[in-house]
All heavy atoms as an XYZ file, in Angstrom:
1002
protein
N      70.547     67.502     75.471
C      70.194     66.811     74.247
C      70.208     67.794     73.074
O      70.758     67.516     72.034
C      68.812     66.179     74.397
C      68.350     65.566     73.103
S      66.657     65.024     73.099
C      65.800     66.550     73.222
N      69.588     68.964     73.257
C      69.526     69.927     72.162
C      70.910     70.466     71.831
O      71.217     70.716     70.680
C      68.579     71.061     72.524
N      71.745     70.621     72.858
C      73.097     71.102     72.611
C      73.872     70.061     71.818
O      74.629     70.398     70.921
C      73.781     71.387     73.933
C      75.159     71.968     73.783
S      75.691     72.593     75.354
C      76.739     73.898     74.834
N      73.670     68.810     72.152
C      74.307     67.717     71.426
C      73.879     67.742     69.963
O      74.665     67.488     69.065
C      73.933     66.389     72.084
C      74.920     65.309     71.770
O      75.945     65.566     71.166
N      74.596     64.115     72.183
N      72.608     68.062     69.725
C      72.061     68.120     68.365
C      72.742     69.212     67.552
O      73.106     68.998     66.409
C      70.560     68.339     68.445
S      69.805     68.527     66.853
N      72.902     70.390     68.144
C      73.508     71.481     67.378
C      74.979     71.197     67.114
O      75.496     71.556     66.071
C      73.330     72.813     68.090
O      74.198     72.926     69.181
N      75.655     70.530     68.066
C      77.056     70.177     67.817
C      77.158     69.201     66.658
O      78.012     69.329     65.804
C      77.681     69.561     69.066
C      78.037     70.562     70.096
C      78.757     69.916     71.242
N      78.970     70.883     72.301
C      79.076     70.588     73.565
N      78.987     69.341     73.955
N      79.266     71.522     74.458
N      76.282     68.186     66.664
C      76.342     67.216     65.572
C      75.936     67.864     64.256
O      76.457     67.528     63.215
C      75.463     65.999     65.877
O      74.134     66.389     66.048
N      75.002     68.808     64.302
C      74.593     69.527     63.099
C      75.756     70.347     62.571
O      76.031     70.343     61.381
C      73.392     70.424     63.407
C      72.790     71.189     62.249
C      72.240     70.208     61.224
C      71.694     72.097     62.732
N      76.454     71.018     63.485
C      77.616     71.818     63.068
C      78.698     70.929     62.472
O      79.288     71.256     61.452
C      78.179     72.595     64.253
C      77.363     73.776     64.643
C      77.989     74.518     65.779
N      77.073     75.544     66.263
C      76.899     75.834     67.527
N      77.559     75.194     68.455
N      76.048     76.769     67.877
N      78.981     69.796     63.115
C      80.025     68.924     62.597
C      79.628     68.348     61.249
O      80.456     68.183     60.370
C      80.349     67.808     63.584
O      79.254     66.949     63.717
N      78.334     68.053     61.059
C      77.853     67.548     59.779
C      78.037     68.605     58.702
O      78.492     68.318     57.609
C      76.380     67.152     59.885
C      75.719     66.684     58.609
C      76.312     65.352     58.183
C      74.237     66.560     58.801
N      77.720     69.841     59.042
C      77.835     70.934     58.076
C      79.303     71.150     57.709
O      79.649     71.263     56.543
C      77.216     72.218     58.646
C      75.705     72.047     58.760
C      77.553     73.420     57.775
C      75.040     73.091     59.604
N      80.171     71.175     58.714
C      81.587     71.410     58.447
C      82.192     70.245     57.675
O      83.008     70.438     56.785
C      82.338     71.637     59.757
C      81.964     72.924     60.499
C      82.726     73.017     61.801
C      82.214     74.146     59.644
N      81.782     69.017     57.993
C      82.274     67.848     57.272
C      81.823     67.889     55.831
O      82.589     67.613     54.921
C      81.767     66.553     57.941
O      82.172     66.570     59.303
C      82.317     65.341     57.251
N      80.566     68.248     55.610
C      80.024     68.317     54.262
C      80.782     69.365     53.443
O      81.099     69.155     52.288
C      78.538     68.666     54.349
C      77.762     68.376     53.109
C      76.292     68.552     53.388
C      75.464     68.117     52.225
N      74.044     68.297     52.451
N      81.098     70.494     54.090
C      81.832     71.542     53.398
C      83.247     71.063     53.064
O      83.740     71.279     51.968
C      81.908     72.796     54.265
C      82.687     73.909     53.601
C      82.888     75.080     54.515
O      82.289     75.116     55.596
O      83.661     75.964     54.141
N      83.889     70.364     54.004
C      85.250     69.873     53.773
C      85.269     68.866     52.645
O      86.172     68.867     51.810
C      85.808     69.259     55.051
N      84.284     67.989     52.588
C      84.200     67.009     51.503
C      84.023     67.726     50.179
O      84.621     67.356     49.179
C      83.050     66.013     51.753
C      82.774     65.186     50.520
C      83.382     65.115     52.927
N      83.211     68.767     50.163
C      83.005     69.531     48.940
C      84.292     70.178     48.460
O      84.574     70.213     47.270
N      85.106     70.682     49.390
C      86.360     71.327     49.028
C      87.348     70.287     48.514
O      88.011     70.488     47.517
C      86.954     72.093     50.237
C      88.367     72.542     49.942
C      86.091     73.294     50.561
N      87.437     69.141     49.179
C      88.410     68.118     48.798
C      88.028     67.465     47.478
O      88.874     67.177     46.645
C      88.532     67.054     49.913
C      89.357     65.879     49.443
C      89.152     67.684     51.136
N      86.741     67.225     47.258
C      86.325     66.479     46.073
C      86.043     67.359     44.859
O      85.640     66.855     43.837
C      85.076     65.655     46.402
O      83.990     66.516     46.658
N      86.267     68.629     44.958
C      86.007     69.531     43.843
C      87.064     69.341     42.766
O      88.255     69.313     43.033
C      86.026     70.971     44.348
C      85.462     71.938     43.337
C      85.289     73.321     43.910
N      84.297     73.292     44.958
C      84.410     73.957     46.092
N      85.452     74.703     46.325
N      83.480     73.882     47.003
N      86.631     69.184     41.518
C      87.552     69.011     40.396
C      87.836     70.355     39.749
O      86.980     71.216     39.671
C      86.944     68.105     39.341
C      86.872     66.692     39.720
C      86.290     65.930     38.570
N      86.725     64.559     38.620
C      86.435     63.675     37.707
N      85.724     64.007     36.670
N      86.850     62.447     37.817
N      89.034     70.490     39.236
C      89.374     71.679     38.469
C      90.002     71.228     37.161
O      90.723     70.236     37.114
C      90.365     72.586     39.228
O      91.522     71.831     39.551
C      89.745     73.130     40.502
N      89.724     71.932     36.105
C      90.260     71.601     34.795
C      90.971     72.821     34.234
O      90.519     73.947     34.373
C      89.132     71.195     33.837
C      88.423     69.948     34.263
C      87.219     70.008     34.939
C      88.965     68.712     33.993
C      86.562     68.861     35.330
C      88.327     67.545     34.387
C      87.126     67.626     35.048
N      92.087     72.567     33.557
C      92.807     73.647     32.907
C      92.105     73.955     31.587
O      91.715     73.053     30.855
C      94.249     73.245     32.654
N      91.924     75.211     31.297
C      91.215     75.611     30.085
C      92.165     75.574     28.896
O      93.036     76.414     28.762
C      90.632     77.005     30.255
N      92.010     74.570     28.030
C      92.767     74.505     26.788
C      94.225     74.104     26.927
O      94.964     74.167     25.976
N      94.674     73.731     28.101
C      96.070     73.334     28.268
C      96.140     72.105     29.154
O      95.274     71.872     29.970
C      96.868     74.477     28.896
N      97.212     71.340     28.954
C      97.396     70.166     29.808
C      97.961     70.610     31.149
O      98.705     71.584     31.239
C      98.360     69.180     29.149
C      97.776     68.501     27.942
C      98.729     67.444     27.439
C      98.117     66.677     26.291
N      99.026     65.646     25.798
N      97.608     69.842     32.173
C      98.132     70.150     33.504
C      99.614     69.793     33.551
O     100.038     68.790     32.987
C      97.364     69.368     34.563
N     100.394     70.609     34.209
C     101.826     70.357     34.328
C     102.062     69.273     35.358
O     101.413     69.224     36.384
C     102.559     71.627     34.765
C     102.528     72.728     33.738
C     103.310     73.905     34.227
C     103.275     75.032     33.220
N     104.025     76.194     33.691
N     103.030     68.413     35.046
C     103.399     67.371     36.001
C     104.404     67.965     36.975
O     105.340     68.640     36.583
C     104.008     66.170     35.286
C     103.020     65.415     34.442
C     103.655     64.172     33.878
C     102.657     63.392     33.061
N     103.265     62.193     32.485
N     104.173     67.676     38.244
C     105.092     68.201     39.242
C     106.199     67.187     39.478
O     106.094     66.026     39.110
C     104.354     68.488     40.547
O     103.812     67.288     41.055
N     107.265     67.632     40.113
C     108.387     66.759     40.417
C     108.006     65.757     41.493
O     106.880     65.678     41.951
N     108.960     64.963     41.901
C     108.707     63.942     42.919
C     108.316     64.595     44.238
O     108.748     65.675     44.562
C     109.946     63.076     43.132
C     110.260     62.195     41.961
C     111.426     61.298     42.280
C     111.722     60.386     41.105
N     112.868     59.529     41.377
N     107.482     63.871     45.000
C     107.122     64.339     46.325
C     105.915     65.249     46.340
O     105.393     65.556     47.386
N     105.447     65.670     45.212
C     104.279     66.544     45.184
C     104.597     67.878     45.829
O     105.339     67.963     46.782
N     104.019     68.892     45.333
C     104.295     70.212     45.869
C     103.120     70.755     46.656
O     102.191     70.049     47.004
N     103.177     72.018     46.922
C     102.095     72.665     47.664
C     100.838     72.743     46.814
O      99.756     72.917     47.338
C     102.536     74.060     48.097
N     100.973     72.591     45.508
C      99.814     72.663     44.625
C      98.899     71.461     44.752
O      97.766     71.493     44.320
N      99.383     70.349     45.333
C      98.576     69.145     45.476
C      97.577     69.241     46.623
O      96.568     68.556     46.620
C      99.466     67.921     45.702
C     100.278     67.593     44.461
O      99.937     68.118     43.382
O     101.244     66.822     44.579
N      97.857     70.046     47.608
C      96.998     70.126     48.793
C      95.699     70.867     48.451
O      95.696     71.810     47.662
C      97.723     70.859     49.913
N      94.564     70.431     49.022
C      93.322     71.147     48.778
C      93.379     72.523     49.413
O      93.983     72.712     50.466
C      92.254     70.272     49.449
C      92.990     69.428     50.420
C      94.371     69.278     49.882
N      92.750     73.473     48.760
C      92.786     74.840     49.255
C      91.831     74.990     50.426
O      90.756     74.416     50.449
C      92.413     75.812     48.149
C      93.419     75.778     47.029
C      93.258     76.911     46.102
C      94.363     76.806     45.063
N      94.426     77.875     44.165
N      92.244     75.759     51.407
C      91.420     75.988     52.592
C      90.240     76.882     52.222
O      90.287     77.657     51.269
C      92.262     76.647     53.676
N      89.188     76.756     52.977
C      88.000     77.554     52.743
C      88.295     79.015     53.048
O      89.043     79.330     53.968
C      86.864     77.046     53.636
O      85.757     77.875     53.507
N      87.676     79.900     52.294
C      87.910     81.322     52.506
C      86.980     81.903     53.563
O      87.086     83.067     53.912
C      87.723     82.076     51.185
O      86.392     81.918     50.738
N      86.059     81.080     54.095
C      85.155     81.559     55.125
C      85.874     81.634     56.467
O      86.698     80.804     56.793
C      83.949     80.627     55.259
C      83.047     80.535     54.041
C      81.999     79.464     54.275
C      82.393     81.856     53.771
N      85.504     82.636     57.242
C      86.128     82.750     58.553
C      85.518     81.751     59.512
O      84.443     81.223     59.291
C      85.935     84.170     59.095
O      84.575     84.365     59.428
N      86.229     81.450     60.570
C      85.756     80.497     61.578
C      84.455     80.988     62.211
O      83.598     80.203     62.547
C      86.803     80.296     62.667
C      88.079     79.701     62.186
C      88.055     78.236     62.411
C      89.407     77.667     62.022
N      89.354     76.321     61.636
N      84.315     82.293     62.358
C      83.113     82.853     62.984
C      81.879     82.574     62.135
O      80.839     82.190     62.631
C      83.284     84.349     63.186
C      82.104     85.007     63.875
C      82.343     86.484     64.089
O      83.486     86.877     64.349
O      81.363     87.233     63.984
N      81.989     82.724     60.838
C      80.856     82.470     59.946
C      80.512     80.992     59.955
O      79.351     80.620     59.989
C      81.170     82.945     58.520
C      81.239     84.472     58.491
C      80.117     82.464     57.542
C      81.653     85.035     57.158
N      81.518     80.132     59.953
C      81.279     78.688     59.942
C      80.521     78.239     61.178
O      79.700     77.344     61.117
C      82.597     77.930     59.867
C      83.246     77.952     58.521
C      84.492     77.106     58.568
C      85.266     77.180     57.292
N      86.487     76.390     57.350
N      80.780     78.834     62.323
C      80.163     78.376     63.557
C      78.812     79.027     63.824
O      78.102     78.607     64.722
C      81.098     78.624     64.737
O      81.300     80.003     64.906
N      78.425     80.034     63.047
C      77.151     80.699     63.316
C      76.146     80.566     62.184
O      74.999     80.930     62.355
C      77.370     82.208     63.587
O      77.983     82.788     62.438
C      78.226     82.428     64.810
N      76.546     80.042     61.028
C      75.624     79.905     59.907
C      75.658     78.493     59.346
O      76.628     77.765     59.523
C      75.975     80.882     58.760
O      77.284     80.584     58.310
C      75.890     82.317     59.186
N      74.585     78.106     58.667
C      74.519     76.825     57.980
C      75.069     77.069     56.582
O      74.367     77.556     55.703
C      73.067     76.296     57.913
C      73.016     74.962     57.198
C      72.477     76.190     59.298
N      76.341     76.745     56.382
C      77.011     77.027     55.116
C      76.391     76.146     54.035
O      76.305     74.934     54.168
C      78.522     76.776     55.227
C      79.201     77.030     53.902
C      79.125     77.639     56.308
N      75.908     76.765     52.957
C      75.287     76.043     51.864
C      73.817     75.745     52.106
O      73.198     75.019     51.344
N      73.241     76.309     53.167
C      71.840     76.050     53.493
C      70.870     76.854     52.647
O      69.691     76.523     52.566
N      71.332     77.902     52.015
C      70.467     78.714     51.179
C      70.387     78.085     49.794
O      71.382     77.994     49.087
C      71.023     80.140     51.085
C      70.142     81.037     50.251
O      68.951     80.790     50.108
N      70.730     82.081     49.699
N      69.191     77.672     49.380
C      69.035     77.036     48.077
C      68.531     78.010     47.024
O      68.379     77.637     45.869
C      68.084     75.824     48.167
C      66.712     76.256     48.663
C      68.678     74.758     49.053
C      65.659     75.174     48.570
N      68.280     79.226     47.432
C      67.785     80.236     46.505
C      68.939     81.047     45.923
O      70.034     81.097     46.485
C      66.810     81.166     47.229
C      65.632     80.483     47.925
C      64.831     81.496     48.714
C      64.762     79.778     46.910
N      68.695     81.696     44.783
C      69.738     82.516     44.175
C      70.035     83.749     45.017
O      71.165     84.193     45.104
C      69.324     82.948     42.768
C      69.357     81.817     41.776
C      69.039     82.300     40.388
C      69.128     81.158     39.397
N      68.838     81.575     38.032
N      68.997     84.317     45.620
C      69.188     85.479     46.469
C      69.162     85.046     47.926
O      68.727     83.965     48.251
C      68.065     86.514     46.272
C      67.926     87.060     44.886
C      67.007     86.219     44.030
O      66.096     85.596     44.585
O      67.221     86.175     42.817
N      69.617     85.921     48.800
C      69.541     85.645     50.220
C      70.865     85.172     50.792
O      71.874     85.081     50.099
N      70.816     84.878     52.075
C      72.013     84.437     52.776
C      71.751     83.087     53.434
O      70.612     82.642     53.542
C      72.408     85.451     53.866
O      71.317     85.556     54.797
C      72.687     86.821     53.280
N      72.812     82.463     53.864
C      72.678     81.191     54.568
C      71.985     81.423     55.910
O      72.222     82.435     56.570
C      74.056     80.573     54.806
C      74.698     80.088     53.526
O      73.948     79.746     52.585
O      75.934     80.038     53.461
N      71.143     80.487     56.347
C      70.434     80.672     57.622
C      71.386     80.575     58.809
O      72.397     79.873     58.759
C      69.423     79.529     57.637
C      69.915     78.545     56.665
C      70.726     79.275     55.658
N      71.042     81.284     59.862
C      71.835     81.277     61.089
C      71.517     80.015     61.892
O      70.403     79.507     61.847
C      71.506     82.497     61.949
C      71.778     83.825     61.274
C      73.241     84.105     61.231
C      73.475     85.480     60.602
N      74.837     85.674     60.206
N      72.501     79.517     62.632
C      72.277     78.401     63.548
C      71.626     78.979     64.796
O      72.149     79.895     65.420
C      73.600     77.686     63.895
C      74.172     77.043     62.641
C      73.386     76.653     64.989
C      75.514     76.392     62.841
N      70.472     78.432     65.155
C      69.712     78.932     66.291
C      70.201     78.317     67.595
O      71.009     77.385     67.598
C      68.230     78.603     66.094
C      67.598     79.107     64.791
C      66.182     78.585     64.664
C      67.626     80.615     64.739
N      69.648     78.814     68.694
C      69.939     78.225     70.001
C      69.324     76.833     70.061
O      68.354     76.536     69.357
C      69.358     79.110     71.097
N      69.876     75.978     70.899
C      69.404     74.595     70.986
C      67.932     74.515     71.366
O      67.231     73.597     70.949
C      70.235     73.816     71.998
C      71.668     73.663     71.536
O      71.901     73.768     70.316
O      72.542     73.433     72.392
N      67.447     75.459     72.154
C      66.040     75.435     72.591
C      65.077     75.739     71.442
O      63.890     75.468     71.550
C      65.831     76.432     73.718
O      66.146     77.739     73.263
N      65.569     76.292     70.350
C      64.729     76.643     69.209
C      64.413     75.451     68.296
O      63.537     75.535     67.453
C      65.401     77.736     68.376
C      65.645     79.029     69.118
C      64.356     79.736     69.469
O      63.423     79.742     68.641
O      64.285     80.280     70.585
N      65.146     74.339     68.442
C      64.945     73.179     67.591
C      63.970     72.198     68.242
O      63.910     72.105     69.463
C      66.283     72.484     67.307
C      67.212     73.328     66.473
C      68.297     73.991     67.035
C      66.994     73.476     65.117
C      69.142     74.766     66.272
C      67.843     74.251     64.338
C      68.906     74.892     64.924
O      69.734     75.663     64.157
N      63.200     71.441     67.452
C      62.261     70.467     68.035
C      63.001     69.305     68.706
O      64.155     69.014     68.374
C      61.455     69.975     66.829
C      62.286     70.298     65.642
C      63.123     71.487     65.997
N      62.324     68.646     69.648
C      62.946     67.562     70.415
C      63.327     66.370     69.547
O      64.354     65.729     69.771
C      62.003     67.098     71.525
C      61.819     68.170     72.591
O      62.730     69.000     72.752
O      60.763     68.167     73.251
N      62.514     66.055     68.530
C      62.774     64.876     67.706
C      64.071     64.992     66.916
O      64.654     64.000     66.500
C      61.608     64.586     66.758
C      61.271     65.721     65.838
C      60.318     66.660     66.026
C      61.893     66.024     64.576
N      60.289     67.539     64.971
C      61.245     67.169     64.064
C      62.896     65.444     63.841
C      61.593     67.732     62.855
C      63.253     66.020     62.625
C      62.599     67.146     62.148
N      64.547     66.209     66.706
C      65.762     66.413     65.929
C      66.980     65.794     66.611
O      67.870     65.277     65.952
C      65.982     67.914     65.698
C      67.076     68.317     64.737
C      66.781     67.776     63.347
C      67.209     69.811     64.687
N      66.972     65.793     67.935
C      68.086     65.217     68.673
C      68.139     63.701     68.584
O      69.172     63.096     68.845
N      67.040     63.057     68.203
C      66.988     61.599     68.140
C      67.293     61.050     66.751
O      67.297     59.837     66.571
C      65.608     61.098     68.589
C      65.296     61.470     69.997
N      65.979     60.935     71.063
C      64.394     62.336     70.523
C      65.497     61.442     72.185
N      64.546     62.298     71.878
N      67.543     61.890     65.774
C      67.805     61.420     64.420
C      69.101     60.611     64.317
O      69.205     59.720     63.490
C      67.860     62.593     63.442
C      66.532     63.251     63.128
C      66.748     64.437     62.187
C      65.567     62.271     62.505
N      70.065     60.926     65.142
C      71.355     60.244     65.071
C      71.469     59.090     66.060
O      72.534     58.478     66.172
C      72.489     61.247     65.306
C      72.565     62.385     64.286
C      73.673     63.360     64.652
C      72.778     61.853     62.894
N      70.395     58.773     66.786
C      70.423     57.652     67.728
C      70.590     56.343     66.971
O      70.075     56.171     65.871
C      69.135     57.596     68.552
C      69.030     58.760     69.524
O      70.032     59.470     69.715
O      67.932     58.963     70.081
N      71.303     55.410     67.581
C      71.502     54.093     66.980
C      70.210     53.299     67.052
O      69.547     53.276     68.077
C      72.607     53.324     67.706
C      73.968     53.958     67.603
C      74.541     53.731     66.244
C      75.942     54.321     66.180
N      76.498     54.264     64.879
N      69.857     52.656     65.959
C      68.663     51.813     65.918
C      69.095     50.360     66.086
O      70.174     49.978     65.641
C      67.930     52.012     64.598
C      67.390     53.422     64.445
C      66.689     53.611     63.138
C      66.206     55.046     63.011
N      65.711     55.342     61.702
N      68.254     49.545     66.719
C      68.647     48.147     66.958
C      68.762     47.357     65.660
O      68.010     47.562     64.711
C      67.520     47.606     67.835
C      66.374     48.522     67.625
C      66.952     49.848     67.273
N      69.715     46.417     65.642
C      69.932     45.561     64.478
C      68.877     44.460     64.447
O      68.153     44.234     65.424
C      71.328     44.952     64.538
N      68.791     43.763     63.319
C      67.811     42.700     63.149
C      68.001     41.597     64.182
O      67.029     41.115     64.772
C      67.900     42.132     61.732
C      66.980     40.965     61.404
C      65.526     41.354     61.577
C      67.234     40.476     59.998
N      69.236     41.199     64.426
C      69.490     40.124     65.389
C      69.031     40.508     66.788
O      68.484     39.689     67.526
C      70.972     39.763     65.399
O      71.740     40.894     65.734
N      69.226     41.769     67.150
C      68.790     42.244     68.463
C      67.267     42.285     68.556
O      66.688     41.932     69.574
C      69.380     43.625     68.717
C      69.106     44.168     70.102
C      69.721     45.532     70.305
O      70.726     45.852     69.640
O      69.173     46.284     71.121
N      66.618     42.693     67.475
C      65.153     42.751     67.467
C      64.544     41.356     67.521
O      63.496     41.155     68.134
C      64.656     43.493     66.223
C      64.919     44.997     66.196
C      64.582     45.564     64.837
C      64.138     45.694     67.285
N      65.194     40.381     66.881
C      64.671     39.008     66.889
C      64.737     38.390     68.285
O      63.935     37.532     68.624
C      65.452     38.140     65.905
C      65.061     38.365     64.473
C      65.841     37.460     63.555
N      65.379     37.601     62.176
C      66.070     37.206     61.129
N      67.256     36.653     61.293
N      65.589     37.369     59.909
N      65.714     38.809     69.096
C      65.861     38.262     70.445
C      64.791     38.776     71.399
O      64.515     38.150     72.407
C      67.235     38.607     71.013
C      68.329     37.710     70.465
C      69.638     38.061     71.069
N      70.142     39.166     70.249
C      71.140     39.957     70.565
N      71.750     39.809     71.699
N      71.547     40.904     69.762
N      64.200     39.930     71.096
C      63.209     40.524     71.998
C      61.840     39.887     71.780
O      61.571     39.295     70.734
C      63.125     42.029     71.761
C      64.395     42.760     72.136
C      64.248     44.235     71.918
C      65.509     44.977     72.306
N      65.395     46.412     72.085
N      60.975     40.053     72.771
C      59.607     39.559     72.681
C      58.821     40.478     71.740
O      58.742     41.687     71.968
C      58.968     39.529     74.062
C      57.593     38.916     74.058
O      57.110     38.457     73.022
N      56.965     38.896     75.215
N      58.226     39.913     70.714
C      57.523     40.699     69.699
C      56.336     41.459     70.302
O      56.047     42.582     69.908
C      57.046     39.785     68.548
C      58.252     39.261     67.785
C      56.118     40.531     67.603
C      57.918     38.284     66.699
N      55.683     40.866     71.279
C      54.481     41.476     71.850
C      54.785     42.697     72.702
O      53.902     43.513     72.953
C      53.707     40.433     72.645
C      53.179     39.336     71.752
C      52.470     38.248     72.533
O      52.247     38.418     73.748
O      52.137     37.229     71.919
N      56.025     42.827     73.159
C      56.375     43.978     73.994
C      57.146     45.051     73.233
O      57.492     46.078     73.817
C      57.219     43.520     75.204
O      58.420     42.919     74.728
C      56.443     42.547     76.066
N      57.401     44.834     71.957
C      58.153     45.817     71.166
C      57.303     47.055     70.897
O      56.110     46.946     70.608
C      58.568     45.220     69.820
C      59.794     44.340     69.779
C      59.994     43.792     68.378
C      61.024     45.080     70.227
N      57.908     48.235     70.957
C      57.191     49.440     70.536
C      56.898     49.372     69.032
O      57.541     48.625     68.286
C      58.166     50.578     70.828
C      59.269     49.999     71.627
C      59.227     48.527     71.483
N      55.949     50.170     68.579
C      55.515     50.128     67.189
C      56.670     50.389     66.225
O      56.808     49.705     65.211
C      54.386     51.124     66.956
C      53.926     51.177     65.528
C      53.188     50.138     64.982
C      54.260     52.247     64.710
C      52.774     50.158     63.673
C      53.855     52.284     63.392
C      53.101     51.239     62.880
O      52.703     51.270     61.572
N      57.507     51.379     66.516
C      58.614     51.713     65.609
C      59.598     50.552     65.480
O      60.090     50.262     64.388
C      59.348     52.960     66.098
C      58.514     54.224     65.934
O      57.603     54.216     65.081
O      58.786     55.208     66.657
N      59.883     49.880     66.608
C      60.798     48.738     66.551
C      60.160     47.561     65.825
O      60.836     46.828     65.097
C      61.221     48.315     67.958
C      62.206     49.297     68.580
O      62.737     50.152     67.838
O      62.452     49.201     69.792
N      58.865     47.374     66.005
C      58.163     46.296     65.311
C      58.165     46.533     63.802
O      58.404     45.622     63.008
C      56.734     46.184     65.833
C      55.904     45.030     65.317
C      56.538     43.708     65.700
C      54.493     45.111     65.865
N      57.939     47.769     63.426
C      57.966     48.138     62.009
C      59.365     47.911     61.424
O      59.516     47.388     60.319
C      57.554     49.610     61.877
C      57.199     50.041     60.478
C      56.502     51.374     60.470
C      57.457     52.500     60.662
N      56.874     53.822     60.401
N      60.398     48.254     62.190
C      61.778     48.040     61.745
C      62.086     46.551     61.629
O      62.768     46.124     60.692
C      62.732     48.720     62.716
C      64.180     48.596     62.333
C      65.048     49.484     63.197
N      66.445     49.201     63.023
C      67.187     49.587     61.991
N      66.634     50.298     61.040
N      68.457     49.280     61.911
N      61.589     45.747     62.561
C      61.796     44.299     62.519
C      61.204     43.706     61.245
O      61.849     42.914     60.559
C      61.170     43.638     63.748
C      61.141     42.113     63.747
C      62.544     41.548     63.797
C      60.307     41.597     64.894
N      59.983     44.092     60.905
C      59.334     43.571     59.694
C      60.114     43.985     58.457
O      60.371     43.172     57.562
C      57.867     44.052     59.619
C      57.251     43.741     58.277
C      57.058     43.444     60.744
N      60.539     45.229     58.415
C      61.284     45.738     57.257
C      62.607     44.999     57.082
O      62.939     44.534     55.986
C      61.538     47.234     57.446
C      62.417     47.873     56.405
C      62.672     49.312     56.766
C      63.808     49.884     55.983
N      64.161     51.230     56.411
N      63.377     44.868     58.164
C      64.680     44.211     58.072
C      64.538     42.716     57.813
O      65.351     42.127     57.091
C      65.479     44.450     59.353
C      65.904     45.901     59.606
C      66.621     46.016     60.933
C      66.747     46.441     58.484
N      63.508     42.094     58.387
C      63.276     40.675     58.157
C      62.913     40.411     56.696
O      63.414     39.471     56.081
C      62.176     40.167     59.092
C      62.082     38.655     59.068
O      63.122     38.000     59.220
O      60.953     38.151     58.893
N      62.062     41.249     56.134
C      61.706     41.119     54.714
C      62.936     41.301     53.824
O      63.129     40.555     52.864
C      60.631     42.124     54.319
C      59.262     41.724     54.782
O      58.997     40.558     55.059
N      58.375     42.696     54.885
N      63.756     42.270     54.155
C      64.964     42.532     53.358
C      65.901     41.329     53.409
O      66.455     40.918     52.378
C      65.662     43.777     53.886
C      66.869     44.168     53.068
C      67.558     45.381     53.619
N      66.693     46.534     53.574
C      66.916     47.649     54.270
N      67.961     47.741     55.060
N      66.092     48.673     54.174
N      66.077     40.746     54.600
C      66.964     39.584     54.745
C      66.406     38.380     53.990
O      67.164     37.636     53.349
C      67.138     39.249     56.224
N      65.093     38.188     54.044
C      64.467     37.069     53.339
C      64.616     37.216     51.829
O      64.924     36.253     51.114
C      62.984     36.992     53.727
C      62.376     35.657     53.488
C      61.000     35.477     54.122
N      60.359     36.643     54.676
C      59.501     37.424     54.001
N      59.184     37.144     52.768
N      58.947     38.467     54.590
N      64.447     38.418     51.320
C      64.595     38.682     49.881
C      66.036     38.413     49.443
O      66.281     37.788     48.407
C      64.164     40.121     49.540
C      62.644     40.262     49.676
C      64.610     40.525     48.145
C      62.153     41.685     49.623
N      67.018     38.863     50.233
C      68.422     38.621     49.896
C      68.737     37.132     49.875
O      69.455     36.644     49.005
C      69.341     39.333     50.891
C      69.435     40.812     50.667
C      70.425     41.430     51.630
C      70.559     42.908     51.370
N      71.542     43.542     52.264
N      68.193     36.408     50.851
C      68.415     34.959     50.898
C      67.804     34.270     49.678
O      68.435     33.419     49.052
C      67.801     34.381     52.185
C      67.970     32.891     52.323
C      69.403     32.451     52.468
O      70.240     33.241     52.971
O      69.712     31.319     52.041
N      66.576     34.639     49.315
C      65.918     34.059     48.132
C      66.699     34.375     46.857
O      66.825     33.522     45.975
C      64.479     34.540     48.009
C      63.573     33.936     49.060
O      63.893     32.917     49.665
N      62.441     34.582     49.302
N      67.198     35.589     46.752
C      67.969     35.970     45.562
C      69.265     35.186     45.462
O      69.673     34.774     44.370
C      68.256     37.459     45.567
C      67.051     38.295     45.269
O      66.048     37.779     44.746
N      67.090     39.566     45.610
N      69.927     34.950     46.583
C      71.186     34.196     46.545
C      70.935     32.722     46.205
O      71.722     32.104     45.500
C      71.937     34.317     47.859
O      71.228     33.674     48.908
N      69.804     32.165     46.667
C      69.466     30.775     46.328
C      69.158     30.657     44.837
O      69.601     29.710     44.169
C      68.255     30.280     47.176
C      67.693     28.977     46.661
C      68.673     30.144     48.632
N      68.435     31.625     44.296
C      68.098     31.601     42.865
C      69.343     31.787     42.007
O      69.445     31.238     40.919
C      67.084     32.697     42.539
C      65.686     32.393     43.043
C      64.757     33.522     42.704
C      63.369     33.285     43.282
N      62.455     34.408     43.008
N      70.306     32.582     42.485
C      71.523     32.830     41.713
C      72.399     31.585     41.625
O      73.118     31.386     40.656
C      72.308     33.985     42.338
N      72.327     30.726     42.640
C      73.130     29.502     42.648
C      72.590     28.467     41.678
O      73.323     27.635     41.188
C      73.181     28.911     44.058
C      73.988     29.733     45.012
C      73.985     29.130     46.402
C      74.716     30.020     47.382
N      74.637     29.498     48.743
N      71.290     28.493     41.402
C      70.672     27.487     40.529
C      70.583     27.930     39.118
O      70.555     28.772     38.529
C      69.275     27.116     41.026
C      69.338     26.315     42.293
N      69.483     26.902     43.517
C      69.281     24.988     42.539
C      69.493     25.983     44.448
N      69.375     24.793     43.867
């Protein structure tokens, strides 16, 4: 379970970094950007990260929020709390919760049922009011 957590944490970190690289805007200072010919050139592709693969797999890239210091290291799976592995677990949908017996539901599922039921009721009321 803990190993699964660190893998998902690593993939989340690498995905977040890739999104940051792809979505980064650049502007030309005081000049218009040149139009390239048909087919797009090598200039259209996003630039690869300058970090080595070793650094990416052993550190939390972008985890340091301070001006000084370095990014924190990824620890061994045994160093993380047990609840961290359950953050990515699928939670039951409203329809699934409604089918279960309310009296036997665990507290967290009961709380989720009330929250989702209230949200669905509010959406239904809003759509009825919008029609009139």
